[in-house]
Biotite code that builds the C-alpha atoms (Angstrom):
import biotite.structure as struc

atoms = struc.array([
    struc.Atom([37.393, -15.115, 12.398], chain_id="A", res_id=1, res_name="MET", atom_name="CA", element="C"),
    struc.Atom([37.256, -12.522, 15.494], chain_id="A", res_id=2, res_name="ARG", atom_name="CA", element="C"),
    struc.Atom([39.059, -9.857, 13.369], chain_id="A", res_id=3, res_name="ARG", atom_name="CA", element="C"),
    struc.Atom([37.238, -9.753, 10.866], chain_id="A", res_id=4, res_name="GLU", atom_name="CA", element="C"),
    struc.Atom([33.897, -9.416, 12.603], chain_id="A", res_id=5, res_name="CYS", atom_name="CA", element="C"),
    struc.Atom([35.511, -6.390, 14.459], chain_id="A", res_id=6, res_name="HIS", atom_name="CA", element="C"),
    struc.Atom([36.561, -4.975, 11.479], chain_id="A", res_id=7, res_name="ARG", atom_name="CA", element="C"),
    struc.Atom([33.158, -5.291, 10.179], chain_id="A", res_id=8, res_name="ALA", atom_name="CA", element="C"),
    struc.Atom([31.007, -3.966, 13.308], chain_id="A", res_id=9, res_name="ALA", atom_name="CA", element="C"),
    struc.Atom([33.933, -0.895, 12.856], chain_id="A", res_id=10, res_name="LEU", atom_name="CA", element="C"),
    struc.Atom([32.617, -0.621, 9.503], chain_id="A", res_id=11, res_name="ALA", atom_name="CA", element="C"),
    struc.Atom([29.207, -0.734, 10.102], chain_id="A", res_id=12, res_name="THR", atom_name="CA", element="C"),
    struc.Atom([29.633, 2.188, 12.974], chain_id="A", res_id=13, res_name="LEU", atom_name="CA", element="C"),
    struc.Atom([31.381, 4.216, 10.758], chain_id="A", res_id=14, res_name="ALA", atom_name="CA", element="C"),
    struc.Atom([28.892, 3.901, 7.982], chain_id="A", res_id=15, res_name="ALA", atom_name="CA", element="C"),
    struc.Atom([25.968, 4.494, 10.943], chain_id="A", res_id=16, res_name="LEU", atom_name="CA", element="C"),
    struc.Atom([27.932, 7.717, 12.154], chain_id="A", res_id=17, res_name="SER", atom_name="CA", element="C"),
    struc.Atom([28.371, 8.988, 8.449], chain_id="A", res_id=18, res_name="LEU", atom_name="CA", element="C"),
    struc.Atom([24.480, 8.688, 8.121], chain_id="A", res_id=19, res_name="LEU", atom_name="CA", element="C"),
    struc.Atom([24.143, 10.336, 11.267], chain_id="A", res_id=20, res_name="THR", atom_name="CA", element="C"),
    struc.Atom([26.018, 13.374, 10.285], chain_id="A", res_id=21, res_name="LEU", atom_name="CA", element="C"),
    struc.Atom([24.200, 13.799, 6.847], chain_id="A", res_id=22, res_name="VAL", atom_name="CA", element="C"),
    struc.Atom([20.908, 13.538, 8.733], chain_id="A", res_id=23, res_name="ALA", atom_name="CA", element="C"),
    struc.Atom([21.588, 15.855, 11.242], chain_id="A", res_id=24, res_name="CYS", atom_name="CA", element="C"),
    struc.Atom([23.378, 18.504, 8.743], chain_id="A", res_id=25, res_name="SER", atom_name="CA", element="C"),
    struc.Atom([20.302, 19.348, 7.394], chain_id="A", res_id=26, res_name="GLY", atom_name="CA", element="C"),
    struc.Atom([21.210, 18.143, 3.990], chain_id="A", res_id=27, res_name="SER", atom_name="CA", element="C"),
    struc.Atom([18.979, 15.492, 2.044], chain_id="A", res_id=28, res_name="GLU", atom_name="CA", element="C"),
    struc.Atom([19.582, 12.053, 3.238], chain_id="A", res_id=29, res_name="PRO", atom_name="CA", element="C"),
    struc.Atom([21.172, 9.656, 0.656], chain_id="A", res_id=30, res_name="PRO", atom_name="CA", element="C"),
    struc.Atom([18.387, 7.964, -1.744], chain_id="A", res_id=31, res_name="ARG", atom_name="CA", element="C"),
    struc.Atom([18.112, 4.175, -0.854], chain_id="A", res_id=32, res_name="ARG", atom_name="CA", element="C"),
    struc.Atom([19.348, 1.963, -3.634], chain_id="A", res_id=33, res_name="ARG", atom_name="CA", element="C"),
    struc.Atom([17.219, -0.658, -5.447], chain_id="A", res_id=34, res_name="LEU", atom_name="CA", element="C"),
    struc.Atom([18.214, -4.030, -4.807], chain_id="A", res_id=35, res_name="PRO", atom_name="CA", element="C"),
    struc.Atom([20.211, -5.683, -7.410], chain_id="A", res_id=36, res_name="ASP", atom_name="CA", element="C"),
    struc.Atom([18.216, -6.821, -10.632], chain_id="A", res_id=37, res_name="ASP", atom_name="CA", element="C"),
    struc.Atom([15.228, -4.673, -9.708], chain_id="A", res_id=38, res_name="TRP", atom_name="CA", element="C"),
    struc.Atom([14.268, -1.653, -12.698], chain_id="A", res_id=39, res_name="ARG", atom_name="CA", element="C"),
    struc.Atom([12.733, 1.685, -12.089], chain_id="A", res_id=40, res_name="LEU", atom_name="CA", element="C"),
    struc.Atom([11.151, 3.291, -14.393], chain_id="A", res_id=41, res_name="ILE", atom_name="CA", element="C"),
    struc.Atom([9.805, 7.172, -13.821], chain_id="A", res_id=42, res_name="GLN", atom_name="CA", element="C"),
    struc.Atom([7.560, 9.472, -16.366], chain_id="A", res_id=43, res_name="LYS", atom_name="CA", element="C"),
    struc.Atom([5.997, 12.172, -15.488], chain_id="A", res_id=44, res_name="GLN", atom_name="CA", element="C"),
    struc.Atom([4.064, 11.344, -12.575], chain_id="A", res_id=45, res_name="GLY", atom_name="CA", element="C"),
    struc.Atom([4.455, 7.649, -12.620], chain_id="A", res_id=46, res_name="TYR", atom_name="CA", element="C"),
    struc.Atom([6.776, 5.175, -11.498], chain_id="A", res_id=47, res_name="GLN", atom_name="CA", element="C"),
    struc.Atom([7.204, 1.195, -12.157], chain_id="A", res_id=48, res_name="ALA", atom_name="CA", element="C"),
    struc.Atom([9.129, -0.945, -10.412], chain_id="A", res_id=49, res_name="LEU", atom_name="CA", element="C"),
    struc.Atom([10.010, -4.379, -11.971], chain_id="A", res_id=50, res_name="TYR", atom_name="CA", element="C"),
    struc.Atom([11.343, -7.176, -9.790], chain_id="A", res_id=51, res_name="ALA", atom_name="CA", element="C"),
    struc.Atom([14.434, -9.276, -10.704], chain_id="A", res_id=52, res_name="PRO", atom_name="CA", element="C"),
    struc.Atom([11.767, -12.129, -12.855], chain_id="A", res_id=53, res_name="SER", atom_name="CA", element="C"),
    struc.Atom([10.824, -9.174, -14.821], chain_id="A", res_id=54, res_name="GLY", atom_name="CA", element="C"),
    struc.Atom([7.188, -9.068, -13.577], chain_id="A", res_id=55, res_name="HIS", atom_name="CA", element="C"),
    struc.Atom([5.917, -5.317, -12.740], chain_id="A", res_id=56, res_name="LEU", atom_name="CA", element="C"),
    struc.Atom([5.903, -5.173, -8.477], chain_id="A", res_id=57, res_name="ALA", atom_name="CA", element="C"),
    struc.Atom([4.368, -2.098, -8.113], chain_id="A", res_id=58, res_name="ARG", atom_name="CA", element="C"),
    struc.Atom([3.034, 1.097, -9.365], chain_id="A", res_id=59, res_name="VAL", atom_name="CA", element="C"),
    struc.Atom([2.832, 4.665, -8.083], chain_id="A", res_id=60, res_name="LEU", atom_name="CA", element="C"),
    struc.Atom([0.728, 7.703, -9.319], chain_id="A", res_id=61, res_name="ALA", atom_name="CA", element="C"),
    struc.Atom([1.635, 11.162, -8.436], chain_id="A", res_id=62, res_name="ASP", atom_name="CA", element="C"),
    struc.Atom([-1.482, 12.857, -10.965], chain_id="A", res_id=63, res_name="ALA", atom_name="CA", element="C"),
    struc.Atom([-0.973, 16.106, -9.113], chain_id="A", res_id=64, res_name="ASP", atom_name="CA", element="C"),
    struc.Atom([2.710, 16.227, -9.423], chain_id="A", res_id=65, res_name="GLY", atom_name="CA", element="C"),
    struc.Atom([3.859, 16.945, -6.148], chain_id="A", res_id=66, res_name="ASP", atom_name="CA", element="C"),
    struc.Atom([6.048, 14.271, -5.708], chain_id="A", res_id=67, res_name="GLY", atom_name="CA", element="C"),
    struc.Atom([3.518, 12.335, -3.291], chain_id="A", res_id=68, res_name="VAL", atom_name="CA", element="C"),
    struc.Atom([1.679, 9.481, -4.410], chain_id="A", res_id=69, res_name="ALA", atom_name="CA", element="C"),
    struc.Atom([-1.865, 9.131, -4.498], chain_id="A", res_id=70, res_name="GLU", atom_name="CA", element="C"),
    struc.Atom([-2.192, 5.659, -5.477], chain_id="A", res_id=71, res_name="ALA", atom_name="CA", element="C"),
    struc.Atom([-0.166, 2.751, -4.903], chain_id="A", res_id=72, res_name="ILE", atom_name="CA", element="C"),
    struc.Atom([-0.560, -0.730, -6.530], chain_id="A", res_id=73, res_name="VAL", atom_name="CA", element="C"),
    struc.Atom([1.095, -3.942, -5.743], chain_id="A", res_id=74, res_name="PHE", atom_name="CA", element="C"),
    struc.Atom([0.980, -6.772, -8.506], chain_id="A", res_id=75, res_name="TYR", atom_name="CA", element="C"),
    struc.Atom([1.040, -10.489, -8.032], chain_id="A", res_id=76, res_name="ARG", atom_name="CA", element="C"),
    struc.Atom([3.855, -12.456, -10.065], chain_id="A", res_id=77, res_name="GLU", atom_name="CA", element="C"),
    struc.Atom([1.158, -13.483, -12.708], chain_id="A", res_id=78, res_name="ASP", atom_name="CA", element="C"),
    struc.Atom([1.008, -9.461, -13.651], chain_id="A", res_id=79, res_name="GLY", atom_name="CA", element="C"),
    struc.Atom([-2.414, -9.043, -11.799], chain_id="A", res_id=80, res_name="ARG", atom_name="CA", element="C"),
    struc.Atom([-3.089, -6.339, -9.244], chain_id="A", res_id=81, res_name="PRO", atom_name="CA", element="C"),
    struc.Atom([-3.149, -7.892, -5.616], chain_id="A", res_id=82, res_name="ALA", atom_name="CA", element="C"),
    struc.Atom([-3.494, -4.685, -3.324], chain_id="A", res_id=83, res_name="ARG", atom_name="CA", element="C"),
    struc.Atom([-3.767, -1.315, -3.230], chain_id="A", res_id=84, res_name="SER", atom_name="CA", element="C"),
    struc.Atom([-3.226, 2.014, -1.241], chain_id="A", res_id=85, res_name="GLU", atom_name="CA", element="C"),
    struc.Atom([-4.786, 5.197, -1.784], chain_id="A", res_id=86, res_name="LEU", atom_name="CA", element="C"),
    struc.Atom([-4.914, 8.519, -0.932], chain_id="A", res_id=87, res_name="ASP", atom_name="CA", element="C"),
    struc.Atom([-8.264, 9.775, -1.755], chain_id="A", res_id=88, res_name="THR", atom_name="CA", element="C"),
    struc.Atom([-8.542, 13.180, -0.378], chain_id="A", res_id=89, res_name="ASP", atom_name="CA", element="C"),
    struc.Atom([-5.311, 14.844, -1.559], chain_id="A", res_id=90, res_name="GLY", atom_name="CA", element="C"),
    struc.Atom([-3.814, 15.089, 2.206], chain_id="A", res_id=91, res_name="ASP", atom_name="CA", element="C"),
    struc.Atom([-0.834, 12.811, 1.690], chain_id="A", res_id=92, res_name="HIS", atom_name="CA", element="C"),
    struc.Atom([-1.945, 10.142, 3.801], chain_id="A", res_id=93, res_name="VAL", atom_name="CA", element="C"),
    struc.Atom([-3.233, 6.736, 2.737], chain_id="A", res_id=94, res_name="VAL", atom_name="CA", element="C"),
    struc.Atom([-7.049, 6.710, 3.811], chain_id="A", res_id=95, res_name="ASP", atom_name="CA", element="C"),
    struc.Atom([-8.143, 4.104, 1.431], chain_id="A", res_id=96, res_name="ARG", atom_name="CA", element="C"),
    struc.Atom([-6.580, -0.050, 1.070], chain_id="A", res_id=97, res_name="TRP", atom_name="CA", element="C"),
    struc.Atom([-8.103, -2.760, -1.095], chain_id="A", res_id=98, res_name="GLU", atom_name="CA", element="C"),
    struc.Atom([-7.492, -6.287, -1.037], chain_id="A", res_id=99, res_name="THR", atom_name="CA", element="C"),
    struc.Atom([-8.148, -7.738, -4.942], chain_id="A", res_id=100, res_name="LEU", atom_name="CA", element="C"),
    struc.Atom([-9.065, -10.713, -5.833], chain_id="A", res_id=101, res_name="ARG", atom_name="CA", element="C"),
    struc.Atom([-7.164, -12.740, -9.024], chain_id="A", res_id=102, res_name="ARG", atom_name="CA", element="C"),
    struc.Atom([-10.370, -11.608, -11.172], chain_id="A", res_id=103, res_name="ASP", atom_name="CA", element="C"),
    struc.Atom([-9.444, -7.783, -10.397], chain_id="A", res_id=104, res_name="GLY", atom_name="CA", element="C"),
    struc.Atom([-12.484, -7.105, -8.399], chain_id="A", res_id=105, res_name="THR", atom_name="CA", element="C"),
    struc.Atom([-12.556, -5.799, -4.626], chain_id="A", res_id=106, res_name="VAL", atom_name="CA", element="C"),
    struc.Atom([-12.749, -8.778, -1.964], chain_id="A", res_id=107, res_name="SER", atom_name="CA", element="C"),
    struc.Atom([-11.801, -6.161, 0.740], chain_id="A", res_id=108, res_name="GLN", atom_name="CA", element="C"),
    struc.Atom([-11.589, -2.654, 1.454], chain_id="A", res_id=109, res_name="SER", atom_name="CA", element="C"),
    struc.Atom([-10.192, -0.712, 4.596], chain_id="A", res_id=110, res_name="ALA", atom_name="CA", element="C"),
    struc.Atom([-10.838, 3.046, 5.263], chain_id="A", res_id=111, res_name="HIS", atom_name="CA", element="C"),
    struc.Atom([-9.635, 5.868, 7.498], chain_id="A", res_id=112, res_name="SER", atom_name="CA", element="C"),
    struc.Atom([-12.424, 7.631, 9.154], chain_id="A", res_id=113, res_name="ARG", atom_name="CA", element="C"),
    struc.Atom([-10.155, 9.461, 11.223], chain_id="A", res_id=114, res_name="ARG", atom_name="CA", element="C"),
    struc.Atom([-7.774, 10.457, 8.495], chain_id="A", res_id=115, res_name="LYS", atom_name="CA", element="C"),
    struc.Atom([-4.587, 9.266, 10.120], chain_id="A", res_id=116, res_name="ASN", atom_name="CA", element="C"),
    struc.Atom([-3.538, 6.939, 8.231], chain_id="A", res_id=117, res_name="GLY", atom_name="CA", element="C"),
    struc.Atom([-4.902, 3.731, 10.057], chain_id="A", res_id=118, res_name="THR", atom_name="CA", element="C"),
    struc.Atom([-7.854, 1.757, 8.853], chain_id="A", res_id=119, res_name="PRO", atom_name="CA", element="C"),
    struc.Atom([-10.705, 1.937, 10.885], chain_id="A", res_id=120, res_name="ASP", atom_name="CA", element="C"),
    struc.Atom([-13.328, 0.402, 8.979], chain_id="A", res_id=121, res_name="THR", atom_name="CA", element="C"),
    struc.Atom([-13.393, -2.467, 6.708], chain_id="A", res_id=122, res_name="TRP", atom_name="CA", element="C"),
    struc.Atom([-15.876, -4.113, 4.062], chain_id="A", res_id=123, res_name="GLU", atom_name="CA", element="C"),
    struc.Atom([-15.904, -7.027, 2.710], chain_id="A", res_id=124, res_name="TYR", atom_name="CA", element="C"),
    struc.Atom([-17.319, -7.959, -0.820], chain_id="A", res_id=125, res_name="ALA", atom_name="CA", element="C"),
    struc.Atom([-18.420, -10.705, -2.626], chain_id="A", res_id=126, res_name="ASP", atom_name="CA", element="C"),
    struc.Atom([-17.535, -11.486, -6.484], chain_id="A", res_id=127, res_name="GLU", atom_name="CA", element="C"),
    struc.Atom([-20.592, -9.662, -7.637], chain_id="A", res_id=128, res_name="THR", atom_name="CA", element="C"),
    struc.Atom([-19.349, -6.380, -5.515], chain_id="A", res_id=129, res_name="GLY", atom_name="CA", element="C"),
    struc.Atom([-22.215, -6.482, -2.684], chain_id="A", res_id=130, res_name="PHE", atom_name="CA", element="C"),
    struc.Atom([-20.838, -5.575, 0.687], chain_id="A", res_id=131, res_name="VAL", atom_name="CA", element="C"),
    struc.Atom([-21.905, -8.621, 2.745], chain_id="A", res_id=132, res_name="PHE", atom_name="CA", element="C"),
    struc.Atom([-19.812, -7.323, 6.202], chain_id="A", res_id=133, res_name="GLN", atom_name="CA", element="C"),
    struc.Atom([-18.677, -4.463, 7.562], chain_id="A", res_id=134, res_name="THR", atom_name="CA", element="C"),
    struc.Atom([-16.576, -4.015, 10.659], chain_id="A", res_id=135, res_name="ASP", atom_name="CA", element="C"),
    struc.Atom([-15.854, -0.723, 12.720], chain_id="A", res_id=136, res_name="PHE", atom_name="CA", element="C"),
    struc.Atom([-13.185, 0.079, 14.994], chain_id="A", res_id=137, res_name="ASP", atom_name="CA", element="C"),
    struc.Atom([-14.552, 2.759, 17.226], chain_id="A", res_id=138, res_name="ASP", atom_name="CA", element="C"),
    struc.Atom([-12.222, 3.492, 19.987], chain_id="A", res_id=139, res_name="ASP", atom_name="CA", element="C"),
    struc.Atom([-9.197, 3.333, 17.759], chain_id="A", res_id=140, res_name="GLY", atom_name="CA", element="C"),
    struc.Atom([-7.091, 0.154, 19.024], chain_id="A", res_id=141, res_name="ASP", atom_name="CA", element="C"),
    struc.Atom([-6.919, -0.968, 15.318], chain_id="A", res_id=142, res_name="GLY", atom_name="CA", element="C"),
    struc.Atom([-9.331, -3.862, 16.326], chain_id="A", res_id=143, res_name="LYS", atom_name="CA", element="C"),
    struc.Atom([-13.127, -4.006, 15.183], chain_id="A", res_id=144, res_name="PRO", atom_name="CA", element="C"),
    struc.Atom([-15.517, -3.464, 18.062], chain_id="A", res_id=145, res_name="ASP", atom_name="CA", element="C"),
    struc.Atom([-18.822, -3.980, 16.179], chain_id="A", res_id=146, res_name="ARG", atom_name="CA", element="C"),
    struc.Atom([-19.939, -5.844, 12.802], chain_id="A", res_id=147, res_name="THR", atom_name="CA", element="C"),
    struc.Atom([-22.782, -4.804, 10.798], chain_id="A", res_id=148, res_name="GLU", atom_name="CA", element="C"),
    struc.Atom([-24.128, -7.442, 8.074], chain_id="A", res_id=149, res_name="TYR", atom_name="CA", element="C"),
    struc.Atom([-26.143, -6.791, 5.074], chain_id="A", res_id=150, res_name="ALA", atom_name="CA", element="C"),
    struc.Atom([-28.696, -8.883, 3.448], chain_id="A", res_id=151, res_name="GLU", atom_name="CA", element="C"),
    struc.Atom([-28.653, -9.203, -0.467], chain_id="A", res_id=152, res_name="ARG", atom_name="CA", element="C"),
    struc.Atom([-31.722, -7.561, -1.679], chain_id="A", res_id=153, res_name="PRO", atom_name="CA", element="C"),
    struc.Atom([-34.428, -10.026, -3.262], chain_id="A", res_id=154, res_name="PRO", atom_name="CA", element="C"),
    struc.Atom([-33.836, -10.554, -6.966], chain_id="A", res_id=155, res_name="ALA", atom_name="CA", element="C"),
    struc.Atom([-36.955, -8.583, -9.031], chain_id="A", res_id=156, res_name="PRO", atom_name="CA", element="C"),
    struc.Atom([-39.319, -10.404, -9.887], chain_id="A", res_id=157, res_name="ALA", atom_name="CA", element="C"),
    struc.Atom([-39.685, -12.171, -13.383], chain_id="A", res_id=158, res_name="PRO", atom_name="CA", element="C"),
    struc.Atom([-41.597, -9.823, -15.870], chain_id="A", res_id=159, res_name="GLU", atom_name="CA", element="C"),
    struc.Atom([-44.878, -11.775, -17.072], chain_id="A", res_id=160, res_name="THR", atom_name="CA", element="C"),
    struc.Atom([-46.307, -10.940, -20.526], chain_id="A", res_id=161, res_name="PRO", atom_name="CA", element="C"),
])
């Protein structure tokens, strides 16, 4: 048993050394392999990843063809979108994150006002899309420092004939 562990450790060290040589040589690192039974389908600026169960797990969209996705959508096992990550300004950094309800409406969205890939504003919406709460991280520590609440505007009065 000890000898097998020693061999496994040596094999791991050899693999890590080889990866280090490749990474330091300036050549392109090897591509990551998909786990067994996962399928990746690519067509033009889109990439779809299917889980072993056959359900769609993730879709990437690279609309401008620069090799960096502007949108990534992650799916639930039932095929409905669960969350998304978006680069809304084309700077190759995610600046908007959305969490979706099962019906596809946005329940929470986060934004990066600093454009650094880290959320610093969080909005919470009800089923109708009304944003009832917004949290702000003003000091950049990743935690809300202040919260603003919104009141739903009154419903319009019914028209009288």
